[in-house]
C-alpha atoms as a printed R data frame, in Angstrom:
    type eleno elety resid chain resno       x       y       z
1   ATOM     1    CA   MET     A     1  -4.605  40.698   9.172
2   ATOM     2    CA   LYS     A     2  -4.976  44.191   7.145
3   ATOM     3    CA   LYS     A     3  -8.331  45.196   5.813
4   ATOM     4    CA   ILE     A     4  -7.914  47.435   2.508
5   ATOM     5    CA   SER     A     5 -11.278  48.830   1.920
6   ATOM     6    CA   THR     A     6 -12.796  48.333  -2.121
7   ATOM     7    CA   SER     A     7 -15.180  49.520  -3.981
8   ATOM     8    CA   LEU     A     8 -17.565  46.300  -6.087
9   ATOM     9    CA   MET     A     9 -15.750  43.891  -8.694
10  ATOM    10    CA   LEU     A    10 -12.488  46.803  -7.932
11  ATOM    11    CA   LEU     A    11  -9.238  45.526  -7.536
12  ATOM    12    CA   ILE     A    12  -7.559  47.252  -4.517
13  ATOM    13    CA   VAL     A    13  -3.580  48.029  -4.969
14  ATOM    14    CA   SER     A    14  -2.060  48.231  -0.940
15  ATOM    15    CA   MET     A    15   1.144  49.974  -2.343
16  ATOM    16    CA   ALA     A    16   3.069  50.008   1.194
17  ATOM    17    CA   PHE     A    17   2.489  46.082   1.076
18  ATOM    18    CA   SER     A    18   2.573  45.002  -2.073
19  ATOM    19    CA   GLN     A    19  -0.458  43.196  -1.961
20  ATOM    20    CA   VAL     A    20  -3.746  42.449  -3.974
21  ATOM    21    CA   GLY     A    21  -6.933  41.892  -2.479
22  ATOM    22    CA   ILE     A    22  -9.881  40.694  -4.521
23  ATOM    23    CA   SER     A    23 -13.245  41.069  -3.133
24  ATOM    24    CA   LYS     A    24 -17.084  41.894  -3.921
25  ATOM    25    CA   ASN     A    25 -17.263  43.802  -1.034
26  ATOM    26    CA   PRO     A    26 -16.508  46.894  -0.090
27  ATOM    27    CA   THR     A    27 -13.428  45.783   2.307
28  ATOM    28    CA   VAL     A    28 -11.427  42.386   2.455
29  ATOM    29    CA   GLU     A    29  -9.093  41.296   5.168
30  ATOM    30    CA   ILE     A    30  -5.758  40.386   3.275
31  ATOM    31    CA   HIS     A    31  -3.246  38.019   5.669
32  ATOM    32    CA   ASN     A    32   0.135  39.839   6.376
33  ATOM    33    CA   LYS     A    33   1.795  37.169   4.471
34  ATOM    34    CA   ALA     A    34  -0.185  36.770   0.919
35  ATOM    35    CA   ILE     A    35   0.617  38.843  -2.127
36  ATOM    36    CA   LEU     A    36  -2.889  38.234  -2.929
37  ATOM    37    CA   GLN     A    37  -6.401  36.915  -1.590
38  ATOM    38    CA   VAL     A    38  -9.471  36.587  -3.331
39  ATOM    39    CA   ASP     A    39 -12.506  36.471  -1.060
40  ATOM    40    CA   GLY     A    40 -15.191  34.002  -2.442
41  ATOM    41    CA   LYS     A    41 -18.001  35.533   0.083
42  ATOM    42    CA   TYR     A    42 -20.851  37.481  -0.799
43  ATOM    43    CA   GLU     A    43 -24.157  38.339   0.660
44  ATOM    44    CA   GLY     A    44 -24.328  35.357   2.213
45  ATOM    45    CA   LYS     A    45 -23.301  32.918  -0.395
46  ATOM    46    CA   ASN     A    46 -19.914  31.090  -1.812
47  ATOM    47    CA   TYR     A    47 -18.073  32.466  -4.998
48  ATOM    48    CA   GLY     A    48 -14.831  30.886  -6.747
49  ATOM    49    CA   MET     A    49 -12.474  31.657  -9.487
50  ATOM    50    CA   MET     A    50 -12.416  29.967 -13.024
51  ATOM    51    CA   LEU     A    51  -8.676  29.250 -13.900
52  ATOM    52    CA   PRO     A    52  -8.027  29.684 -17.800
53  ATOM    53    CA   GLU     A    53  -9.453  26.799 -19.255
54  ATOM    54    CA   VAL     A    54  -9.059  24.559 -22.527
55  ATOM    55    CA   SER     A    55 -10.576  21.202 -24.088
56  ATOM    56    CA   ALA     A    56  -8.178  18.928 -24.307
57  ATOM    57    CA   PRO     A    57  -4.660  18.287 -22.763
58  ATOM    58    CA   GLU     A    58  -3.421  18.858 -26.190
59  ATOM    59    CA   ASN     A    59  -4.683  22.309 -25.739
60  ATOM    60    CA   LEU     A    60  -2.097  23.184 -23.065
61  ATOM    61    CA   PRO     A    61   0.631  25.624 -23.989
62  ATOM    62    CA   LEU     A    62   3.351  23.464 -25.259
63  ATOM    63    CA   TYR     A    63   2.229  20.074 -24.636
64  ATOM    64    CA   SER     A    64   3.417  18.648 -28.232
65  ATOM    65    CA   SER     A    65   6.327  21.193 -28.064
66  ATOM    66    CA   ALA     A    66   9.443  20.107 -27.959
67  ATOM    67    CA   THR     A    67  10.719  22.837 -26.298
68  ATOM    68    CA   SER     A    68   9.813  23.887 -22.926
69  ATOM    69    CA   ASP     A    69   9.668  27.179 -21.114
70  ATOM    70    CA   SER     A    70  11.112  27.454 -17.346
71  ATOM    71    CA   GLU     A    71   9.534  30.849 -17.020
72  ATOM    72    CA   MET     A    72   6.071  29.171 -17.773
73  ATOM    73    CA   THR     A    73   7.233  27.468 -14.086
74  ATOM    74    CA   GLY     A    74   3.536  27.199 -11.540
75  ATOM    75    CA   MET     A    75   1.540  27.774 -14.469
76  ATOM    76    CA   MET     A    76  -2.137  26.323 -13.779
77  ATOM    77    CA   MET     A    77  -4.739  25.732 -16.010
78  ATOM    78    CA   PHE     A    78  -8.261  23.653 -16.104
79  ATOM    79    CA   GLU     A    79  -9.040  21.407 -18.696
80  ATOM    80    CA   LYS     A    80 -12.638  20.433 -19.119
81  ATOM    81    CA   THR     A    81 -12.928  17.138 -20.704
82  ATOM    82    CA   HIS     A    82 -11.104  15.403 -18.048
83  ATOM    83    CA   ALA     A    83 -12.649  17.668 -15.327
84  ATOM    84    CA   THR     A    84  -8.577  17.887 -14.157
85  ATOM    85    CA   PHE     A    85  -6.018  20.886 -13.432
86  ATOM    86    CA   TYR     A    86  -3.185  20.868 -14.307
87  ATOM    87    CA   SER     A    87  -0.019  22.431 -13.377
88  ATOM    88    CA   TYR     A    88   3.597  23.122 -14.992
89  ATOM    89    CA   ASP     A    89   6.713  22.460 -13.846
90  ATOM    90    CA   GLY     A    90   8.810  24.421 -16.126
91  ATOM    91    CA   GLY     A    91   9.623  20.924 -18.531
92  ATOM    92    CA   LYS     A    92   6.282  19.844 -18.825
93  ATOM    93    CA   TRP     A    93   2.390  19.516 -17.447
94  ATOM    94    CA   ASN     A    94   0.841  17.687 -14.775
95  ATOM    95    CA   ASN     A    95  -2.026  16.553 -12.679
96  ATOM    96    CA   GLU     A    96  -1.377  13.938 -10.517
97  ATOM    97    CA   PRO     A    97  -0.203  14.556  -7.309
98  ATOM    98    CA   THR     A    98   2.872  13.663  -6.078
99  ATOM    99    CA   THR     A    99   2.650  10.657  -4.270
100 ATOM   100    CA   ALA     A   100  -0.007   7.835  -5.843
101 ATOM   101    CA   ASP     A   101  -4.021   8.243  -4.248
102 ATOM   102    CA   PHE     A   102  -3.839   4.840  -4.188
103 ATOM   103    CA   LYS     A   103  -0.640   4.200  -1.712
104 ATOM   104    CA   LEU     A   104  -2.086   7.171   1.050
105 ATOM   105    CA   LYS     A   105  -3.935   3.729   2.699
106 ATOM   106    CA   GLN     A   106  -1.903   1.774   1.501
107 ATOM   107    CA   SER     A   107   1.143  -0.747   3.333
108 ATOM   108    CA   ARG     A   108   3.182  -2.724   1.474
109 ATOM   109    CA   PHE     A   109   5.643  -5.487   2.022
110 ATOM   110    CA   LEU     A   110   8.453  -7.277  -0.232
111 ATOM   111    CA   SER     A   111  10.382 -10.163   0.158
112 ATOM   112    CA   ASN     A   112  14.344 -10.725  -0.401
113 ATOM   113    CA   ALA     A   113  15.635 -12.783  -3.037
114 ATOM   114    CA   ASP     A   114  17.242 -15.097  -0.466
115 ATOM   115    CA   GLU     A   115  14.152 -16.023   1.362
116 ATOM   116    CA   GLU     A   116  13.225 -19.121  -0.017
117 ATOM   117    CA   ILE     A   117  11.306 -21.509   3.109
118 ATOM   118    CA   GLY     A   118   9.542 -25.186   2.367
119 ATOM   119    CA   VAL     A   119   8.566 -27.529   4.431
120 ATOM   120    CA   ALA     A   120   8.823 -31.920   4.041
121 ATOM   121    CA   CYS     A   121   6.805 -33.857   5.272
122 ATOM   122    CA   VAL     A   122   8.158 -37.644   4.882
123 ATOM   123    CA   LEU     A   123   5.851 -40.553   5.880
124 ATOM   124    CA   LEU     A   124   4.635 -39.874   8.911
125 ATOM   125    CA   GLY     A   125   6.163 -36.891  10.252
126 ATOM   126    CA   CYS     A   126   5.001 -33.312   9.413
127 ATOM   127    CA   GLY     A   127   4.181 -31.180  12.020
128 ATOM   128    CA   ARG     A   128   7.108 -28.070  11.633
129 ATOM   129    CA   HIS     A   129   5.492 -24.585  10.656
130 ATOM   130    CA   VAL     A   130   7.741 -21.850   9.408
131 ATOM   131    CA   GLY     A   131   6.898 -17.662   9.175
132 ATOM   132    CA   LEU     A   132   7.469 -15.662   5.736
133 ATOM   133    CA   SER     A   133   9.559 -13.139   5.957
134 ATOM   134    CA   PHE     A   134   9.394  -9.789   4.029
135 ATOM   135    CA   SER     A   135  12.765  -8.320   3.996
136 ATOM   136    CA   ALA     A   136  12.520  -6.071   1.714
137 ATOM   137    CA   PRO     A   137  13.556  -2.408   2.644
138 ATOM   138    CA   VAL     A   138  10.638  -0.331   2.168
139 ATOM   139    CA   ASP     A   139  11.769   2.154  -1.473
140 ATOM   140    CA   GLY     A   140   8.422   4.008  -1.528
141 ATOM   141    CA   LYS     A   141   8.154   2.928  -5.003
142 ATOM   142    CA   GLN     A   142   7.887  -0.704  -5.097
143 ATOM   143    CA   SER     A   143   7.474  -0.777  -1.300
144 ATOM   144    CA   TYR     A   144   5.305   2.098   1.116
145 ATOM   145    CA   ASN     A   145   4.286   1.862   4.342
146 ATOM   146    CA   SER     A   146   1.641   4.657   4.432
147 ATOM   147    CA   LEU     A   147   0.168   3.048   7.438
148 ATOM   148    CA   ASN     A   148   2.554   2.993  10.305
149 ATOM   149    CA   ILE     A   149   2.974  -0.751  10.015
150 ATOM   150    CA   THR     A   150   5.754  -1.784  12.072
151 ATOM   151    CA   LYS     A   151   7.575  -5.324  10.994
152 ATOM   152    CA   GLU     A   152   9.016  -7.262  13.796
153 ATOM   153    CA   ALA     A   153  10.610 -10.230  13.999
154 ATOM   154    CA   ALA     A   154   7.536 -13.186  15.180
155 ATOM   155    CA   VAL     A   155   7.513 -15.915  17.388
156 ATOM   156    CA   VAL     A   156   6.527 -19.166  15.815
157 ATOM   157    CA   ALA     A   157   4.720 -21.770  18.001
158 ATOM   158    CA   GLY     A   158   6.128 -24.873  16.787
159 ATOM   159    CA   GLY     A   159   8.812 -22.958  13.878
160 ATOM   160    CA   GLY     A   160  11.716 -25.572  15.239
161 ATOM   161    CA   LEU     A   161  11.858 -29.113  15.375
162 ATOM   162    CA   TYR     A   162  12.122 -28.934  18.751
163 ATOM   163    CA   GLY     A   163  10.324 -26.074  19.616
164 ATOM   164    CA   ASP     A   164   9.239 -22.565  19.015
165 ATOM   165    CA   LYS     A   165  11.539 -20.531  16.406
166 ATOM   166    CA   THR     A   166  12.109 -16.913  15.485
167 ATOM   167    CA   PHE     A   167  11.522 -15.427  12.258
168 ATOM   168    CA   ASN     A   168  12.560 -12.013  11.367
169 ATOM   169    CA   ASN     A   169  10.346  -9.463   9.119
170 ATOM   170    CA   SER     A   170   7.437 -12.102   9.646
171 ATOM   171    CA   LYS     A   171   5.049 -10.024  12.056
172 ATOM   172    CA   PHE     A   172   3.136  -7.255  10.737
173 ATOM   173    CA   VAL     A   173   1.425  -5.066  14.231
174 ATOM   174    CA   ILE     A   174  -0.977  -2.303  13.536
175 ATOM   175    CA   ASN     A   175  -0.559   1.323  14.366
176 ATOM   176    CA   GLU     A   176  -4.169   2.445  13.466
177 ATOM   177    CA   ALA     A   177  -7.337   0.815  14.046
178 ATOM   178    CA   GLY     A   178  -9.710   0.449  10.933
179 ATOM   179    CA   VAL     A   179 -11.032  -1.979   8.621
180 ATOM   180    CA   TYR     A   180  -8.246  -3.525   6.862
181 ATOM   181    CA   ASP     A   181  -8.137  -5.466   3.289
182 ATOM   182    CA   ILE     A   182  -5.271  -8.268   3.183
183 ATOM   183    CA   TYR     A   183  -3.429  -9.546   0.450
184 ATOM   184    CA   LEU     A   184  -0.855 -12.031   0.216
185 ATOM   185    CA   ASN     A   185   0.666 -13.869  -2.485
186 ATOM   186    CA   VAL     A   186   3.301 -16.514  -2.206
187 ATOM   187    CA   PRO     A   187   5.422 -17.804  -5.912
188 ATOM   188    CA   SER     A   188   5.917 -21.183  -4.943
189 ATOM   189    CA   LYS     A   189   7.581 -24.770  -5.418
190 ATOM   190    CA   THR     A   190   5.682 -27.996  -4.723
191 ATOM   191    CA   GLY     A   191   6.212 -31.523  -4.742
192 ATOM   192    CA   GLY     A   192   5.169 -34.895  -3.959
193 ATOM   193    CA   ALA     A   193   5.031 -38.290  -3.859
194 ATOM   194    CA   VAL     A   194   1.758 -40.269  -2.470
195 ATOM   195    CA   SER     A   195   0.332 -38.479  -0.001
196 ATOM   196    CA   LEU     A   196  -2.925 -40.249   1.479
197 ATOM   197    CA   THR     A   197  -3.464 -36.564   3.826
198 ATOM   198    CA   SER     A   198  -2.907 -33.092   2.996
199 ATOM   199    CA   GLY     A   199  -0.393 -31.432   3.364
200 ATOM   200    CA   PRO     A   200   1.902 -28.369   4.108
201 ATOM   201    CA   GLN     A   201  -0.553 -24.918   3.521
202 ATOM   202    CA   TYR     A   202  -0.476 -20.993   3.441
203 ATOM   203    CA   GLN     A   203  -1.979 -19.483   6.434
204 ATOM   204    CA   LEU     A   204  -2.912 -16.122   7.442
205 ATOM   205    CA   ARG     A   205  -3.325 -15.412  11.183
206 ATOM   206    CA   ALA     A   206  -4.243 -11.957  12.836
207 ATOM   207    CA   TYR     A   207  -3.085 -12.018  16.924
208 ATOM   208    CA   LEU     A   208  -5.654  -9.887  18.301
209 ATOM   209    CA   LYS     A   209  -5.088  -8.004  21.513
210 ATOM   210    CA   GLN     A   210  -7.424  -7.870  24.679
211 ATOM   211    CA   SER     A   211  -7.806  -5.755  27.500
212 ATOM   212    CA   ASN     A   212  -5.597  -8.121  29.808
213 ATOM   213    CA   GLY     A   213  -2.750  -7.640  27.338
214 ATOM   214    CA   SER     A   214  -2.761 -11.461  26.243
215 ATOM   215    CA   TYR     A   215  -3.725 -12.028  22.632
216 ATOM   216    CA   ASN     A   216  -6.473 -14.008  21.362
217 ATOM   217    CA   GLU     A   217  -5.377 -16.175  17.902
218 ATOM   218    CA   VAL     A   218  -7.599 -16.074  15.040
219 ATOM   219    CA   LYS     A   219  -6.817 -18.181  11.604
220 ATOM   220    CA   LEU     A   220  -8.014 -15.890   8.638
221 ATOM   221    CA   THR     A   221  -7.560 -17.806   5.738
222 ATOM   222    CA   THR     A   222  -5.965 -21.187   4.703
223 ATOM   223    CA   PHE     A   223  -4.694 -21.854   0.656
224 ATOM   224    CA   PHE     A   224  -3.150 -23.372  -1.719
225 ATOM   225    CA   PRO     A   225  -0.571 -22.950  -4.616
226 ATOM   226    CA   ASP     A   226  -1.274 -25.689  -7.775
227 ATOM   227    CA   TYR     A   227  -0.504 -28.721  -8.223
228 ATOM   228    CA   TYR     A   228   0.500 -30.358 -10.689
229 ATOM   229    CA   GLY     A   229   1.276 -33.974 -10.562
230 ATOM   230    CA   ILE     A   230  -0.986 -37.284 -11.218
231 ATOM   231    CA   LEU     A   231  -2.355 -39.371  -8.337
232 ATOM   232    CA   GLY     A   232   0.152 -37.642  -6.333
233 ATOM   233    CA   ILE     A   233   3.324 -38.019  -7.535
234 ATOM   234    CA   GLY     A   234   4.655 -34.292  -9.177
235 ATOM   235    CA   GLY     A   235   4.565 -31.286  -7.781
236 ATOM   236    CA   ASP     A   236   5.740 -27.767  -9.965
237 ATOM   237    CA   THR     A   237   8.546 -25.715  -9.917
238 ATOM   238    CA   ASN     A   238   6.995 -22.275 -11.551
239 ATOM   239    CA   THR     A   239   3.379 -22.055  -9.680
240 ATOM   240    CA   ALA     A   240   2.026 -19.326  -7.202
241 ATOM   241    CA   ALA     A   241  -0.732 -18.651  -4.202
242 ATOM   242    CA   PHE     A   242  -2.602 -15.950  -2.543
243 ATOM   243    CA   THR     A   243  -5.760 -15.130  -0.591
244 ATOM   244    CA   THR     A   244  -7.257 -12.273   0.102
245 ATOM   245    CA   THR     A   245  -9.497 -11.004   3.496
246 ATOM   246    CA   ARG     A   246 -11.029  -8.198   5.872
247 ATOM   247    CA   ILE     A   247 -10.662  -7.405   9.334
248 ATOM   248    CA   ARG     A   248 -11.152  -4.616  12.062
249 ATOM   249    CA   LEU     A   249  -7.920  -4.490  13.557
250 ATOM   250    CA   ASN     A   250  -6.622  -2.160  16.411
251 ATOM   251    CA   PRO     A   251  -3.715  -0.017  17.216
252 ATOM   252    CA   GLY     A   252  -1.267  -3.815  18.821
253 ATOM   253    CA   ASP     A   253  -3.394  -6.631  16.998
254 ATOM   254    CA   TYR     A   254  -0.776  -8.571  15.073
255 ATOM   255    CA   ILE     A   255  -0.583 -10.308  11.987
256 ATOM   256    CA   VAL     A   256   1.880 -13.607  10.389
257 ATOM   257    CA   SER     A   257   1.703 -15.283   7.112
258 ATOM   258    CA   ARG     A   258   3.306 -18.647   7.840
259 ATOM   259    CA   ILE     A   259   3.567 -22.387   6.649
260 ATOM   260    CA   HIS     A   260   1.424 -24.153   8.105
261 ATOM   261    CA   SER     A   261   2.233 -28.359   8.738
262 ATOM   262    CA   PRO     A   262  -0.193 -30.658  10.284
263 ATOM   263    CA   LEU     A   263   1.094 -32.413  13.069
264 ATOM   264    CA   ALA     A   264   0.618 -35.789  11.104
265 ATOM   265    CA   THR     A   265   0.298 -37.037   8.146
266 ATOM   266    CA   VAL     A   266   0.823 -40.625   5.207
267 ATOM   267    CA   SER     A   267   2.999 -39.950   2.117
268 ATOM   268    CA   VAL     A   268   6.013 -40.950   1.065
269 ATOM   269    CA   VAL     A   269   7.487 -36.901   0.607
270 ATOM   270    CA   VAL     A   270   5.845 -34.159   0.429
271 ATOM   271    CA   THR     A   271   6.839 -30.847  -0.058
272 ATOM   272    CA   LEU     A   272   5.391 -26.882  -0.181
273 ATOM   273    CA   THR     A   273   8.470 -23.979  -0.902
274 ATOM   274    CA   ALA     A   274   7.664 -20.821  -0.689
275 ATOM   275    CA   ALA     A   275  10.031 -19.191  -3.558
276 ATOM   276    CA   THR     A   276  12.211 -16.718  -4.271
277 ATOM   277    CA   ASN     A   277  15.251 -15.403  -6.156
278 ATOM   278    CA   ALA     A   278  16.791 -12.534  -8.192
279 ATOM   279    CA   ASN     A   279  13.881 -12.458 -11.144
280 ATOM   280    CA   ILE     A   280  10.838 -13.883  -8.455
281 ATOM   281    CA   SER     A   281  12.035 -10.614  -5.952
282 ATOM   282    CA   LYS     A   282  12.514  -8.262  -9.130
283 ATOM   283    CA   TYR     A   283   9.125  -9.452 -11.598
284 ATOM   284    CA   TYR     A   284   6.830 -11.429  -8.683
285 ATOM   285    CA   PRO     A   285   7.820 -10.557  -5.495
286 ATOM   286    CA   ARG     A   286   6.394 -12.573  -2.557
287 ATOM   287    CA   GLU     A   287   4.259  -9.363  -1.096
288 ATOM   288    CA   ILE     A   288   2.092  -8.813   1.847
289 ATOM   289    CA   MET     A   289  -0.657  -5.328   1.031
290 ATOM   290    CA   PHE     A   290  -2.619  -3.518   3.517
291 ATOM   291    CA   THR     A   291  -5.346  -1.848   2.477
292 ATOM   292    CA   LYS     A   292  -7.334   0.454   4.983
293 ATOM   293    CA   VAL     A   293 -10.500   0.919   3.720
294 ATOM   294    CA   SER     A   294 -12.424   2.665   6.626
295 ATOM   295    CA   ASP     A   295 -12.147   3.858  10.094
């Protein structure tokens, strides 16, 4: 740090280093990398700096103009009505951070267009569980991972006809401790022809890591899409189901969403399909979103 003597409210220029210090104190310490430094401390109090201000955004220079001025790049002004700062990038005024605030505490994962999967219960048989996959790459725009969540393959008990089965991109491992809101949306198709018992359903499950390395499985929510039918006959090719829940999670805990089938059913045929195609995945995708609400 370099000390430069000043008089009260005077601006002193150090000619040797082309540095400027502004202070109400007799001296101001300027960092050796700073060309301008404002000292806001005086007699035990803190003082601030006031930028040029306008009463509304349209009063900013060149705000509504068809022309731009690259030499204004970096200019800053304060807009009083909304109490916000604007900066000029050479072509327009901006007052938002590069990364939207709402993304900073969120992770959002989407499905691809080829990830349709379903379960059918026929007569007395059912009992197969399938994991829901979210294989679309994280692009930083529609999908993002600000919470450092790890996406892995999930082994679902009873997922195959004769035992467990692995489903890719269906397991979400937590790496940051905190309280999370979890939102899950699943575009769906349903069908049925006389069901006397409950059929397939969506579930969201948590697996909480214990001190001995084992996991405690917790069923968080069970939910269904709308079903349009009469006396158990009918269905819908364009419906959806969604759920949200809140839970405290620690590093190593993980979340799996799946279609859960009852071990036994009494029906002619009942189907539940997590549907997707090119249009659904583009405009209304299967999605799971994690929001960290507190530590």
